[in-house]
C-alpha positions, 0 to 999 in steps of 0.5 A, spaced: 526 198 791 529 202 784 536 203 788 536 195 790 535 193 783 540 198 780 545 195 786 544 188 783 545 190 776 551 193 778 554 187 782 552 182 776 557 185 772 563 182 777 561 175 775 563 171 769 557 169 766 554 166 760 551 171 755 544 168 755 544 167 762 546 174 764 541 177 759 536 172 763 538 175 769 537 182 767 530 181 764 528 178 771 531 184 774 527 188 769 521 185 771 521 186 778 522 193 777 516 194 772 512 190 777 514 195 782 513 201 777 506 198 776 505 198 784 506 205 784 502 207 779 496 204 782 497 207 789 498 214 786 491 213 782 488 210 789 491 216 793 488 221 787 494 223 784 491 222 777 496 226 773 502 222 776 498 215 777 496 216 769 504 218 767 507 212 771 501 207 768 503 209 761 511 208 762 509 201 766 505 199 759 511 201 755 516 197 759 511 191 759 512 191 752 519 191 752 520 186 757 515 182 754 520 182 748 526 180 752 522 174 755 520 172 748 528 173 746 532 170 751 527 165 754 524 162 748 526 160 741 520 164 738 520 171 735 516 177 736 511 179 730 511 186 732 518 188 734 519 196 733 526 195 736 529 196 728 525 202 728 527 205 734 534 203 732 533 207 726 531 213 729 537 213 734 541 213 728 543 206 727 543 202 721 535 199 719 535 192 719 535 189 712 538 196 709 543 195 704 550 199 705 552 204 700 557 202 696 560 209 695 561 210 702 564 203 703 559 200 707 560 195 713 560 189 709 562 191 702 568 188 702 565 181 705 559 181 701 561 184 694 564 179 689 571 182 688 574 181 681 582 180 681 585 186 679 590 183 675 585 180 671 582 173 670 586 167 669 584 159 667 585 155 673 588 149 669 594 148 674 595 150 681 601 150 684 603 151 692 608 156 693 611 159 699 612 167 702 616 169 707 615 175 712 620 179 716 618 183 722 618 189 718 613 186 712 609 184 718 609 191 721 607 194 714 601 189 713 599 191 720 599 198 718 595 197 712 590 193 715 589 199 720 589 204 714 583 200 711 579 200 717 580 207 718 577 208 711 572 203 712 574 198 707 575 193 712 570 192 718 573 188 724 566 187 727 564 180 727 559 181 722 555 185 727 554 179 731 553 179 738 557 175 743 551 170 744 551 169 736 558 168 736 558 163 742 553 159 738 556 159 732 563 157 735 560 151 739 557 148 733 563 149 728 569 148 733 573 153 730 574 161 732 570 166 729 574 172 726 572 179 726 574 180 719 569 174 717 571 171 710 578 173 707 578 180 704 581 182 697 586 187 698 585 194 694 592 194 691 597 188 690 603 187 685 609 182 685 616 186 684 622 183 682 628 186 686 635 184 684 633 177 683 628 176 688 620 177 688 616 181 693 609 182 694 607 190 695 600 191 697 597 198 699 591 202 699 593 204 692 600 204 688 602 210 691 603 208 698 604 200 697 609 197 701 613 190 701 609 185 705 612 179 704 617 175 699 615 169 694 620 164 695 617 158 691 612 156 686 611 149 686 617 145 687 621 151 684 625 157 687 621 163 684 627 165 680 627 159 676 620 159 675 621 166 673 626 164 668 621 159 664 615 163 665 612 170 666 609 171 673 604 176 676 600 176 682 593 174 681 590 176 687 591 177 695 586 176 700 587 178 707 586 173 713 587 172 721 587 178 726 582 178 732 578 172 733 573 169 739 572 162 740 567 158 745 570 158 752 567 154 758 561 159 759 562 164 754 566 167 748 574 167 749 578 173 745 584 172 742 588 174 736 592 171 730 597 175 726 594 178 719 596 174 713 595 174 706 593 168 701 595 170 694 595 167 687 600 167 683 599 167 675 604 164 670 604 164 663 608 159 659 611 162 653 610 155 649 603 154 651 596 157 649 593 158 656 594 161 662 593 157 668 593 160 675 597 158 681 596 158 688 601 161 694 599 161 701 603 165 706 608 162 710 611 166 716 618 166 718 624 171 718 626 174 711 631 179 709 629 186 708 627 188 701 632 192 697 629 198 692 624 195 688 623 195 680 616 193 678 615 187 673 608 185 674 601 189 672 598 194 676 591 194 680 586 197 675 
């Protein structure tokens, strides 16, 4: 009987089924297995094999509890009041439910849930100007390399905020939009604008030492960046990461995809003749640009 259940469970893996439906089938298979275990326990007791019969009976009762939790979770909209799964997860080394991540260790949601203050400082938002940033293949590779480093350092988590495929599917169905592994946009730890022979490049990295060019700002508002820099003092106010792997709702489950990582930046400027410092917004526009020459820093660093 157990061999038959194991074989059914194995062959179910060949079918592309909705996540919730597949879990319901697994639960039904589990119920059949638990009932068979109860049948064996009763038979052992009847035959006088008390030790084996009681052991099987205890295992049967434990499995009935967990199967009941699955039935409540996958076949109803209710929740179990006495669910010890979080405690078992904690014993097995998982993160206990509701536990806060250690900010010193760069927890799972530190970058997404913590309010990040722009490294360049705060600016008045009295004027917002659209801007364009070009990215060539080398700069895109630099950005992808930076993402890998931030993931390795646990600054970024590409884990869909620990949501299951079922939760992602339901969310994507309601919103009609893909769900990104990155979650919301995340502020980079270091970024600055550098002038190089009359051109303006965005440098980003884990810190100032290993920063690399990730794009060129070509327009601020309707003005070329060179003309805007001739009239105003320009600095990079923020640089937020977006894009990357995503999942969206398909016909019977989630469908995975991948977008290139991009930056959403804000460039702040100061008019020498004005008393306030408004901010301008720059969005990334990916297309080919010429490679960047050697840098000469012109803006303030991340502190």
